[in-house]
C-alpha positions as CSV (number, residue, x, y, z in Angstrom):
1,M,23.2,-57.9,20.4
2,A,21.2,-54.7,19.8
3,F,19.3,-55.7,17.1
4,L,17.7,-58.7,19.0
5,K,16.0,-56.1,21.5
6,F,12.5,-54.5,21.1
7,N,11.0,-51.4,22.8
8,K,7.8,-50.7,24.4
9,S,6.1,-49.0,21.7
10,E,6.9,-52.1,19.3
11,L,5.9,-54.8,21.8
12,V,2.5,-53.3,22.6
13,N,1.6,-53.1,18.9
14,L,0.3,-56.4,18.2
15,S,0.4,-55.9,14.2
16,Y,4.0,-55.6,14.7
17,S,4.9,-58.0,17.9
18,L,2.7,-61.0,16.7
19,K,5.0,-61.1,13.4
20,R,8.0,-61.7,15.3
21,E,8.9,-65.2,16.7
22,I,11.3,-66.7,19.2
23,I,12.4,-70.3,18.8
24,S,14.5,-72.3,21.0
25,A,15.4,-76.0,20.6
26,N,17.8,-78.7,22.1
27,K,19.8,-81.5,21.0
28,T,16.8,-84.1,21.6
29,G,14.7,-82.4,18.8
30,A,12.6,-80.7,21.5
31,Y,11.6,-77.0,20.7
32,C,9.8,-73.9,22.1
33,N,8.3,-71.5,19.6
34,T,6.1,-68.4,20.1
35,S,5.8,-64.9,19.3
36,I,7.9,-62.2,21.2
37,V,4.9,-61.4,23.5
38,T,4.4,-65.3,23.9
39,C,0.9,-65.2,22.2
40,N,0.7,-68.1,19.9
41,T,-0.3,-67.4,16.3
42,R,0.5,-70.7,14.6
43,R,-0.5,-74.3,15.4
44,Y,3.4,-75.1,15.5
45,H,3.6,-72.5,18.5
46,G,4.0,-73.7,22.1
47,L,6.4,-73.8,25.0
48,L,7.2,-77.6,24.7
49,A,6.8,-79.6,21.4
50,V,8.8,-83.1,21.7
51,P,9.6,-86.1,19.4
52,I,7.8,-89.1,20.5
53,D,9.1,-92.5,19.4
54,N,5.7,-94.2,19.8
55,F,4.2,-92.1,17.1
56,G,7.2,-92.7,14.6
57,G,9.4,-89.8,16.1
58,G,7.3,-87.0,15.0
59,K,6.8,-83.9,17.1
60,Y,4.0,-83.4,19.6
61,M,2.7,-80.3,21.4
62,L,2.6,-81.0,25.1
63,L,2.4,-77.6,26.7
64,S,1.0,-74.8,24.6
65,S,1.5,-71.8,27.0
66,V,1.5,-70.6,30.5
67,D,-0.6,-67.6,31.7
68,E,1.1,-65.7,34.5
69,S,-0.5,-63.5,36.9
70,V,0.5,-61.4,39.9
71,V,-1.7,-60.4,42.9
72,M,-0.6,-57.3,45.1
73,G,-3.0,-55.8,47.5
74,G,-5.9,-57.8,46.5
75,K,-5.6,-56.6,42.5
76,Q,-4.7,-59.3,40.1
77,F,-2.8,-58.5,36.9
78,N,-2.8,-61.0,34.1
79,F,0.2,-61.2,32.0
80,G,-1.1,-64.0,29.5
81,I,-2.5,-63.2,26.0
82,H,-4.7,-65.3,23.6
83,C,-6.8,-64.7,20.7
84,Y,-10.4,-65.8,20.4
85,G,-11.7,-64.8,17.1
86,D,-11.1,-61.1,16.8
87,V,-10.6,-60.6,20.6
88,Y,-7.4,-60.9,22.7
89,E,-8.0,-61.8,26.3
90,P,-6.3,-61.3,28.5
91,R,-4.2,-58.5,27.2
92,G,-1.0,-59.0,29.2
93,H,1.1,-57.4,26.3
94,K,0.0,-54.2,27.3
95,Y,2.2,-54.4,30.4
96,I,5.5,-55.5,28.6
97,I,8.0,-52.8,28.5
98,D,11.2,-54.7,27.4
99,F,12.4,-57.7,25.4
100,D,15.9,-59.1,24.9
101,S,16.7,-62.4,23.0
102,D,20.4,-62.6,24.0
103,P,21.5,-65.1,25.4
104,V,17.8,-66.4,26.0
105,P,14.4,-64.8,25.4
106,E,13.5,-62.5,28.4
107,I,10.3,-60.4,28.7
108,V,10.0,-57.6,31.3
109,Y,6.6,-56.3,32.5
110,K,5.8,-53.1,34.5
111,V,2.5,-52.6,36.1
112,G,2.3,-49.8,38.7
113,E,5.1,-50.4,41.0
114,I,5.6,-54.0,40.1
115,L,8.6,-54.8,37.7
116,F,8.5,-58.4,36.8
117,S,10.5,-60.6,34.2
118,K,10.3,-64.0,32.8
119,A,13.1,-65.9,30.7
120,I,12.6,-69.1,28.7
121,V,15.3,-71.7,28.0
122,M,15.4,-75.1,26.7
123,V,17.3,-77.9,28.4
124,P,20.0,-78.9,26.0
125,D,19.9,-82.8,26.8
126,N,16.3,-83.2,27.9
127,D,12.9,-82.7,26.8
128,Q,12.3,-80.0,29.2
129,V,11.6,-76.1,28.9
130,L,12.6,-73.9,32.2
131,I,10.8,-70.6,32.5
132,K,12.5,-68.2,35.3
133,Y,10.3,-65.7,36.8
134,T,12.0,-62.6,38.8
135,L,10.2,-60.1,40.9
136,L,12.6,-57.2,40.1
137,E,10.8,-54.6,42.1
138,A,7.8,-54.4,44.3
139,P,6.8,-52.5,47.4
140,Q,5.7,-55.5,49.0
141,K,5.4,-59.5,48.7
142,V,3.3,-60.5,45.8
143,T,1.4,-63.7,44.8
144,L,2.5,-65.4,41.4
145,K,-0.2,-67.7,39.8
146,L,0.7,-69.9,36.8
147,K,-2.0,-71.4,34.7
148,P,-0.7,-74.2,32.2
149,F,-2.6,-74.9,28.8
150,L,-2.1,-78.3,27.6
151,A,-2.4,-79.7,24.1
152,F,-1.1,-83.1,23.8
153,R,-1.5,-83.3,19.9
154,N,0.7,-83.7,16.8
155,I,2.2,-80.2,15.9
156,H,0.6,-80.3,12.4
157,S,-3.0,-80.8,13.9
158,L,-5.3,-78.9,16.4
159,T,-7.3,-80.4,19.2
160,R,-10.8,-80.0,20.5
161,Q,-12.7,-80.6,23.8
162,N,-13.4,-84.3,24.1
163,G,-14.5,-87.0,26.2
164,E,-11.5,-89.2,25.8
165,A,-9.0,-86.9,27.4
166,R,-7.5,-87.9,30.6
167,T,-7.8,-84.6,32.7
168,E,-6.6,-86.2,36.0
169,G,-3.3,-85.4,37.2
170,R,-1.2,-86.9,39.9
171,E,0.8,-85.0,42.4
172,I,4.7,-85.2,42.2
173,S,7.5,-83.3,43.8
174,N,6.4,-79.6,44.0
175,G,4.1,-80.1,41.1
176,M,1.6,-82.2,39.0
177,S,1.9,-84.7,36.2
178,Y,-0.4,-85.2,33.3
179,N,-1.0,-87.5,30.4
180,M,-3.9,-86.8,28.4
181,Y,-4.0,-89.8,25.9
182,P,-2.5,-93.1,25.4
183,G,1.1,-93.4,24.0
184,F,2.1,-89.9,25.2
185,P,4.9,-89.4,27.7
186,D,3.9,-87.7,31.0
187,L,4.0,-83.9,31.2
188,N,5.5,-83.1,34.6
189,L,4.9,-79.5,35.8
190,Q,7.0,-78.6,38.7
191,I,8.2,-75.5,40.4
192,S,11.6,-74.8,42.3
193,R,10.1,-73.7,45.4
194,K,7.2,-74.5,47.7
195,S,4.0,-73.6,46.1
196,T,0.5,-75.0,46.1
197,F,-1.8,-76.2,43.2
198,K,-5.4,-75.3,43.0
199,A,-7.4,-77.7,40.8
200,A,-9.8,-75.9,38.5
201,P,-10.2,-78.2,35.3
202,Y,-11.6,-76.3,32.4
203,W,-11.5,-76.2,28.7
204,Y,-10.6,-73.1,26.9
205,N,-12.5,-73.2,23.9
206,G,-11.9,-71.1,20.4
207,I,-8.5,-70.1,20.9
208,T,-7.5,-69.0,17.4
209,Y,-4.2,-68.8,15.6
210,S,-4.0,-65.7,13.6
211,D,-1.3,-66.6,11.3
212,E,-3.1,-69.9,10.3
213,Y,-6.2,-68.1,9.7
214,R,-4.5,-65.5,7.5
215,R,-3.0,-68.5,5.3
216,G,-6.3,-70.1,5.1
217,F,-5.8,-73.0,7.3
218,D,-7.7,-74.3,10.2
219,C,-7.2,-72.1,13.0
220,V,-9.2,-72.8,16.0
221,E,-8.6,-75.3,18.9
222,D,-9.5,-76.0,22.6
223,L,-7.0,-76.2,25.1
224,F,-7.2,-78.0,28.7
225,V,-6.2,-76.0,31.9
226,P,-6.0,-78.4,34.9
227,G,-5.8,-75.3,37.4
228,E,-3.1,-73.1,38.5
229,F,0.1,-73.1,40.7
230,I,0.4,-70.5,43.4
231,T,3.5,-69.2,45.2
232,E,4.6,-66.2,47.0
233,L,7.7,-63.7,45.9
234,T,9.5,-61.0,47.7
235,P,11.3,-58.2,45.8
236,G,14.4,-59.8,44.1
237,D,13.1,-63.4,44.4
238,S,13.1,-65.7,41.6
239,V,11.3,-69.0,40.8
240,V,11.7,-71.5,38.0
241,F,8.9,-73.3,36.4
242,S,9.8,-76.6,34.7
243,A,7.8,-78.8,32.0
244,S,9.6,-82.0,31.3
245,V,8.7,-85.5,30.2
246,N,10.9,-86.7,33.3
247,E,10.2,-85.9,36.8
248,V,13.1,-83.8,38.1
249,N,14.8,-82.5,41.2
250,V,13.2,-79.3,41.9
251,K,16.0,-78.1,44.0
252,S,18.4,-78.0,41.1
253,L,16.0,-76.1,38.7
254,K,17.6,-72.6,39.5
255,R,21.1,-73.7,39.0
256,K,20.4,-75.7,36.1
257,F,18.7,-72.5,34.6
258,D,21.6,-70.3,35.3
259,D,24.3,-72.9,34.1
260,I,22.6,-73.2,30.8
261,V,22.4,-69.5,30.3
262,V,26.2,-69.0,31.2
263,K,27.1,-71.8,28.8
264,M,25.3,-70.2,26.0
265,G,27.5,-67.2,26.2
266,T,26.4,-63.8,24.5
267,I,26.4,-62.9,20.8
268,S,29.3,-60.5,20.1
269,D,29.3,-60.7,16.4
270,I,27.6,-62.1,13.2
271,H,29.7,-65.2,13.4
272,D,28.7,-65.9,16.9
273,L,25.1,-65.4,15.7
274,L,25.5,-67.8,12.7
275,V,27.1,-70.4,14.9
276,R,24.4,-70.4,17.3
277,N,22.0,-70.8,14.5
278,A,23.9,-73.8,13.5
279,E,23.6,-75.4,17.1
280,L,19.9,-74.7,16.8
281,L,19.4,-76.8,13.8
282,K,21.4,-79.9,14.9
283,C,20.1,-82.6,17.2
284,R,21.3,-85.8,18.5
285,K,18.9,-88.7,19.5
286,D,19.4,-92.4,20.3
287,G,23.0,-92.1,19.1
288,K,22.3,-90.5,15.9
289,E,23.3,-86.8,14.8
290,K,20.8,-85.3,12.4
291,I,20.0,-81.7,10.9
292,N,16.7,-80.3,11.3
293,A,15.4,-78.7,7.9
294,G,13.8,-75.8,9.9
295,F,11.7,-74.9,12.7
296,S,9.0,-75.1,13.4
297,W,7.3,-77.4,10.7
298,L,10.2,-79.0,8.6
299,E,11.2,-82.4,9.4
300,T,14.6,-83.8,10.8
301,G,17.1,-85.9,8.6
302,L,15.6,-84.9,5.1
303,L,18.0,-86.1,2.3
304,R,18.3,-82.9,0.2
305,E,18.3,-80.4,3.2
306,T,21.0,-82.4,5.0
307,I,23.2,-82.8,2.0
308,M,22.9,-79.0,1.1
309,S,23.4,-77.7,4.7
310,L,25.8,-80.1,6.2
311,P,29.1,-78.2,5.4
312,G,28.0,-74.9,6.6
313,L,26.5,-76.0,9.8
314,T,29.6,-77.9,10.8
315,L,32.7,-77.2,8.6
316,Y,32.2,-73.3,8.1
317,A,30.6,-72.9,11.5
318,D,33.3,-74.2,13.8
319,G,35.3,-76.6,11.9
320,N,33.9,-79.6,13.4
321,T,35.0,-82.4,11.0
322,A,34.0,-85.2,13.4
323,E,30.5,-83.9,13.4
324,F,30.4,-83.5,9.5
325,E,31.2,-87.5,9.3
326,K,28.9,-88.4,12.1
327,I,25.8,-86.5,10.5
328,L,26.7,-87.7,7.0
329,D,27.4,-91.4,8.2
330,T,23.8,-91.3,9.8
331,L,22.3,-89.8,6.4
332,I,23.8,-92.5,4.5
333,A,22.7,-95.4,6.6
334,D,19.1,-93.9,6.8
335,E,18.7,-93.1,3.1
336,Q,19.8,-96.0,1.4
337,E,16.4,-96.3,-0.8
338,R,16.6,-92.8,-2.0
339,L,20.4,-92.9,-2.6
340,Y,20.3,-96.0,-4.7
341,H,16.9,-97.0,-5.9
342,R,14.4,-94.3,-6.1
343,T,13.5,-90.8,-5.1
344,T,11.5,-87.8,-6.3
345,Q,14.6,-85.7,-5.5
346,V,16.5,-86.9,-8.5
347,E,19.3,-84.6,-8.0
348,S,19.9,-85.1,-4.3
349,P,21.9,-88.3,-4.4
350,L,24.4,-86.6,-7.0
351,M,24.6,-83.6,-4.7
352,L,26.4,-85.7,-2.2
353,T,29.5,-85.3,-4.3
354,D,29.6,-81.7,-3.9
355,T,29.3,-82.1,-0.1
356,V,32.5,-84.4,-0.1
357,Q,34.1,-82.1,-2.4
358,Q,33.5,-79.2,0.0
359,Y,35.0,-81.4,2.9
360,I,38.2,-82.2,0.9
361,H,38.3,-78.2,0.1
362,F,38.1,-77.5,3.7
363,G,41.2,-79.8,4.4
364,A,40.1,-83.3,4.6
365,D,42.5,-85.9,3.2
366,R,41.4,-87.0,-0.2
367,K,42.8,-90.5,0.1
368,R,40.9,-91.3,3.5
369,V,37.7,-89.5,2.1
370,W,37.6,-91.6,-0.9
371,K,38.4,-94.7,1.2
372,K,35.5,-94.0,3.4
373,Y,32.9,-92.6,0.9
374,G,34.2,-93.6,-2.6
375,A,32.0,-96.8,-2.6
376,V,28.8,-94.7,-1.7
377,L,29.5,-92.1,-4.5
378,K,30.3,-94.9,-7.0
379,G,27.0,-96.8,-6.1
380,I,25.1,-93.7,-6.3
381,I,26.5,-93.1,-10.0
382,E,25.9,-96.7,-10.9
383,S,22.2,-96.4,-9.7
384,Y,21.5,-94.0,-12.7
385,A,22.6,-96.6,-15.2
386,P,19.8,-97.5,-17.7
387,G,16.8,-99.6,-16.1
388,R,18.0,-99.0,-12.5
389,R,15.7,-96.0,-11.5
390,R,12.1,-95.5,-12.5
391,E,12.1,-91.9,-12.2
392,V,15.2,-91.0,-14.1
393,A,16.9,-92.6,-17.2
394,M,20.4,-92.2,-18.7
395,H,20.0,-91.8,-22.6
396,P,22.3,-92.7,-25.3
397,N,23.7,-89.3,-25.4
398,G,25.0,-89.6,-21.7
399,L,22.5,-87.3,-20.2
400,L,19.9,-88.0,-17.4
401,W,16.1,-87.7,-18.5
402,A,13.9,-87.3,-15.5
403,Q,10.1,-87.9,-16.0
404,M,7.2,-89.3,-13.9
405,D,3.6,-88.2,-15.0
406,W,2.2,-85.4,-12.6
407,T,5.3,-85.4,-10.4
408,A,7.8,-82.7,-9.6
409,L,11.2,-84.4,-9.8
410,S,13.4,-81.6,-8.4
411,W,13.6,-79.2,-5.6
412,M,10.9,-77.2,-7.4
413,N,8.2,-79.4,-6.0
414,T,5.1,-77.5,-5.0
415,Y,1.9,-78.8,-6.0
416,I,-1.7,-77.4,-6.4
417,D,-4.4,-79.9,-6.2
418,G,-2.1,-82.6,-6.9
419,H,-0.6,-81.1,-9.9
420,P,3.0,-79.7,-9.7
421,V,3.5,-76.1,-10.2
422,N,6.8,-76.7,-12.1
423,E,6.9,-80.4,-13.4
424,R,10.2,-79.8,-15.2
425,A,10.2,-83.3,-17.0
426,G,13.0,-84.0,-19.4
427,Y,16.8,-83.2,-19.2
428,Q,16.9,-80.8,-16.2
429,V,20.0,-78.4,-16.2
430,E,21.0,-79.0,-12.5
431,L,20.5,-82.7,-12.5
432,N,22.8,-83.0,-15.6
433,A,25.3,-80.5,-14.2
434,M,25.7,-82.7,-11.0
435,W,25.7,-85.9,-12.8
436,Y,28.7,-84.5,-14.9
437,N,30.4,-83.2,-11.4
438,A,29.7,-86.5,-9.9
439,L,31.2,-88.4,-12.7
440,C,34.4,-86.4,-13.1
441,F,35.2,-86.5,-9.4
442,A,34.5,-90.2,-9.1
443,L,36.6,-91.2,-12.1
444,E,39.7,-88.9,-11.0
445,M,39.6,-90.2,-7.2
446,E,39.1,-93.9,-8.4
447,A,42.0,-93.2,-11.0
448,E,44.2,-92.2,-8.1
449,F,43.1,-94.2,-5.2
450,G,41.2,-97.2,-6.7
451,A,42.1,-100.4,-8.3
452,R,45.1,-100.3,-10.8
453,K,42.6,-101.7,-13.5
454,S,39.2,-100.3,-12.3
455,T,36.1,-101.7,-14.0
456,F,34.4,-98.5,-12.7
457,V,36.8,-96.2,-14.9
458,S,36.6,-98.2,-17.8
459,Q,32.7,-98.4,-17.6
460,W,32.1,-94.6,-17.0
461,T,34.8,-92.8,-18.7
462,P,32.9,-93.0,-22.0
463,V,29.7,-91.7,-20.2
464,R,31.5,-88.7,-18.8
465,D,32.9,-87.9,-22.1
466,L,29.5,-88.2,-23.8
467,V,28.1,-85.9,-21.2
468,K,30.9,-83.3,-21.8
469,D,30.0,-83.5,-25.6
470,N,26.4,-83.0,-25.3
471,F,25.6,-80.9,-22.6
472,Q,26.6,-77.4,-24.0
473,N,25.0,-78.3,-27.1
474,V,21.7,-79.3,-25.4
475,F,21.3,-76.6,-22.9
476,K,22.9,-73.6,-24.4
477,I,20.2,-71.2,-25.9
478,A,21.3,-69.8,-29.4
479,D,22.0,-66.1,-29.1
480,K,21.3,-66.0,-25.5
481,D,23.6,-65.6,-22.5
482,Y,22.2,-68.5,-20.5
483,L,21.3,-72.1,-20.3
484,A,18.0,-73.6,-20.5
485,D,16.1,-74.6,-17.4
486,Y,15.2,-78.1,-18.8
487,V,14.8,-79.6,-22.2
488,D,11.7,-81.9,-23.1
489,G,10.1,-83.1,-26.2
490,S,9.1,-79.8,-27.3
491,G,12.7,-78.3,-27.1
492,Q,14.4,-75.9,-24.6
493,N,12.5,-74.3,-21.6
494,M,13.7,-70.7,-21.8
495,D,12.7,-69.5,-18.4
496,V,15.7,-67.6,-16.5
497,R,16.0,-69.7,-13.4
498,P,18.6,-70.2,-11.0
499,N,19.2,-74.0,-11.6
500,Q,21.6,-73.2,-14.4
501,L,24.0,-72.0,-11.5
502,Y,25.1,-75.7,-10.9
503,A,26.6,-76.0,-14.5
504,V,29.1,-73.0,-13.4
505,C,29.7,-73.4,-9.6
506,L,30.6,-77.1,-9.2
507,D,34.2,-78.3,-9.4
508,Y,33.7,-80.0,-12.8
509,S,31.7,-77.5,-15.2
510,P,30.3,-79.1,-18.5
511,V,30.5,-75.7,-20.3
512,D,33.2,-73.5,-21.5
513,D,34.5,-70.2,-19.9
514,E,32.6,-67.9,-22.3
515,V,29.2,-69.6,-21.5
516,K,30.1,-69.7,-17.8
517,A,30.6,-65.9,-17.9
518,G,27.3,-65.4,-19.6
519,V,25.3,-67.5,-16.9
520,I,26.9,-65.7,-14.2
521,A,26.0,-62.2,-15.9
522,T,22.3,-63.5,-16.5
523,I,22.0,-64.5,-12.9
524,N,23.5,-61.3,-11.6
525,N,21.2,-59.2,-13.7
526,E,18.0,-60.8,-13.4
527,L,17.9,-63.3,-10.3
528,V,20.3,-61.9,-7.6
529,T,18.7,-59.9,-4.8
530,K,19.6,-58.7,-1.3
531,R,18.0,-61.6,0.2
532,G,19.1,-64.6,-2.0
533,I,18.7,-65.6,-5.5
534,R,15.2,-65.5,-7.1
535,S,13.6,-68.6,-8.4
536,L,12.5,-67.1,-11.6
537,S,13.3,-63.6,-13.7
538,P,10.9,-60.9,-13.0
539,R,10.7,-60.5,-16.9
540,N,8.7,-63.8,-16.9
541,A,5.0,-63.7,-17.3
542,K,5.0,-66.4,-14.6
543,Y,6.8,-64.4,-12.1
544,K,5.1,-63.6,-8.6
545,G,7.3,-61.5,-6.4
546,V,5.4,-61.4,-3.3
547,Y,4.6,-64.6,-1.3
548,E,1.3,-63.7,0.2
549,G,-2.3,-64.4,-0.3
550,S,-4.1,-67.8,-0.4
551,Q,-2.4,-71.2,-0.3
552,T,-2.7,-71.3,-4.1
553,D,-1.1,-67.9,-4.5
554,R,1.8,-68.8,-2.2
555,D,2.4,-72.1,-4.0
556,L,2.4,-70.3,-7.4
557,A,4.9,-67.7,-5.9
558,Y,7.0,-70.4,-4.1
559,H,9.3,-71.2,-7.2
560,N,8.2,-68.6,-9.4
561,G,9.7,-65.5,-7.9
562,C,10.5,-66.0,-4.3
563,A,14.4,-65.4,-3.4
564,F,16.3,-68.4,-1.7
565,P,19.1,-67.6,0.6
566,M,20.4,-71.2,0.1
567,L,21.7,-70.5,-3.4
568,L,23.9,-67.6,-2.4
569,G,26.7,-69.8,-1.1
570,H,27.4,-71.5,-4.3
571,Y,26.8,-68.0,-6.3
572,I,29.2,-66.1,-4.2
573,D,31.8,-69.1,-4.2
574,V,31.9,-69.1,-8.1
575,C,32.1,-65.3,-8.2
576,F,34.9,-65.3,-5.8
577,N,36.7,-68.0,-8.0
578,M,36.2,-65.8,-11.0
579,M,37.0,-62.4,-9.5
580,G,38.9,-63.0,-6.5
581,A,39.1,-60.6,-3.6
582,A,37.7,-57.9,-5.9
583,F,34.1,-59.3,-5.1
584,Y,34.5,-59.0,-1.4
585,K,32.4,-55.7,-1.4
586,K,29.7,-57.2,-3.5
587,A,29.4,-60.3,-1.3
588,A,29.1,-58.1,1.9
589,Y,26.5,-56.1,0.0
590,L,24.7,-59.4,-0.7
591,T,24.6,-60.6,2.9
592,E,24.2,-57.5,5.0
593,G,20.6,-57.4,4.4
594,F,19.9,-60.6,6.3
595,Y,21.4,-59.1,9.5
596,E,19.3,-56.0,9.2
597,D,16.2,-58.2,9.0
598,I,17.3,-60.2,11.9
599,N,14.4,-58.9,14.1
600,K,11.7,-59.8,11.6
601,H,9.7,-63.2,11.4
602,G,12.3,-65.3,13.5
603,V,14.2,-63.1,16.0
604,G,17.8,-64.1,15.6
605,V,17.3,-66.5,13.0
606,F,17.4,-66.8,9.2
607,A,14.2,-67.6,7.0
608,E,13.7,-70.1,4.4
609,L,12.8,-67.7,1.6
610,Y,11.9,-64.0,1.0
611,D,10.0,-62.0,-1.4
612,G,11.4,-61.7,-4.8
613,D,10.4,-58.0,-4.8
614,P,11.6,-55.4,-2.6
615,P,11.7,-54.9,0.3
616,H,12.2,-58.7,0.2
617,E,10.1,-59.7,3.3
618,P,10.8,-63.0,4.8
619,H,8.5,-65.9,4.7
620,G,8.5,-69.8,5.2
621,A,10.3,-71.6,8.1
622,I,11.6,-69.0,10.4
623,A,14.9,-70.9,11.0
624,C,16.1,-72.6,7.9
625,A,19.0,-75.0,7.7
626,C,20.1,-74.2,4.1
627,S,19.6,-70.5,4.6
628,T,22.0,-70.6,7.7
629,A,24.5,-73.0,6.1
630,A,24.8,-70.7,3.0
631,L,25.3,-67.8,5.1
632,L,27.9,-69.6,7.1
633,R,29.7,-70.5,3.8
634,V,29.6,-67.0,2.7
635,D,31.1,-65.8,6.1
636,Y,33.8,-68.3,5.5
637,L,34.7,-67.1,2.0
638,M,34.6,-63.5,3.0
639,N,37.0,-64.1,5.9
640,K,39.3,-66.0,3.5
641,Y,39.2,-63.6,0.7
642,K,39.6,-60.5,3.4
643,E,42.9,-61.8,4.1
644,D,43.7,-61.7,0.5
645,R,42.9,-58.1,0.3
646,K,45.5,-56.9,2.9
């Protein structure tokens, strides 16, 4: 698509191009992430990061970068680029004339009469990255030199020159293999055509990651270069460089690269873009299917993020109900402790009810769904009974009280020096809204499909009624059109936050229609932006509308003003339910900005959060599962109501 391209003036301007990133990932959990000029600006950047079972499944950067040079007529031109403090060397970006990200990232360089391109792709089912180099034009044969920079470290860490590193390699077919430390897999570097390897082991010290420096983190590391691969190209020739944890058949590299690109296809519309993002964020390893919460630094298989994003990345993306159940089944099997015993994400187990409800609304058979997941949902409810969980207690009024000293027991869980920014101890509005929804759904389904004389129904019906009787009285603020964010021993917290959205957007609401209308009006007037829902009203003294500055500044802003796309799905859904097809234009207005910004931050992907203040710049993880899922849900709803408008 046109908005995934950049022109020469944009690419050579480092203040512009270094803020744009490309991300590719495969189904094994491996990824490639760097800037659009392939200068790494984060510790998480590199050409091949892979999960390693020996180290608990965490991701480790094996290959940081590859510097390319072409030699013609005795002159060498270097296309690589690294930052050393305030100096960039070499400055290969000055030769870039074009960049395209559809279907895969491709950069075109021009120097004199030489026109040269490189394209990068992740192999879907193997921890392997392929880089295809093509000599598009040249007056004569050129020599291509490839210099790999090896890291062999955790993606959250940095490495330094050291005596423990094993810098010797071994020859393999058309390449070399390296393994710098015990426990790591081999890194096999191979080329698709005849080449020579010139050993020249050297540590490049002081490579600086500018984005880490800006954020106040450790930002300098040393990378090991074992030497360079040398081959020759005539005009029209191409060669594929492979970096993989397995030794591969070099004769098949070019065909493999081309086949992957063909299967990816091109992006023809917004839905295609969203579906490709959904695929980016799902992985399959050791027979388990999971969701990656976001690239590059968020984890895979997280409870809350998986529950929130699952319907969007499967049902609303391509209607894949089998994949929905596989991921959900894996999550349930892996998260027994958090679902039934203890978690600081106190609302997340109850949120699973909403995920199952969305599955039913999508068309799943109610009886079959309850037969498969009913015991899980009932077990979650029973785990909130008095004395079962240390972090949350059910009070005599039926409501849930969440409190652990110095612990943030909700999704608003940032900390500064070990202290939560938003502790929110007490009756949390979203927790109790989800509690009521879970109770109502489970009781209705159990009455319909469960035992004739169900102990669960007789035990929990009075609790549901208590919650209904007390919720509105506890949370409704007198003479205001919104709900308290939480209620503690001091009374109602009157911060206008989006957490009250869950009291009106779930299938079963504990408030009456008049209150519901007031809540939506307040959210619309104070929290809704063109990049998601603000985490706090700008009228609040604690509001911080820009996510910039020191780590403390960013942590203060994260849940005190930043806008989150992940909340749009529920907001737009409830607005469609209230207003019908008449809300279509507003829904389009609230989402079109994301596609206007698709060439910022992460190219072709959707960010974790945005500034609460205009122009709502993107921040956080460049490709976020919850953001992508929310936009897929909105896309699905808009297509549904678009038909109703005809």
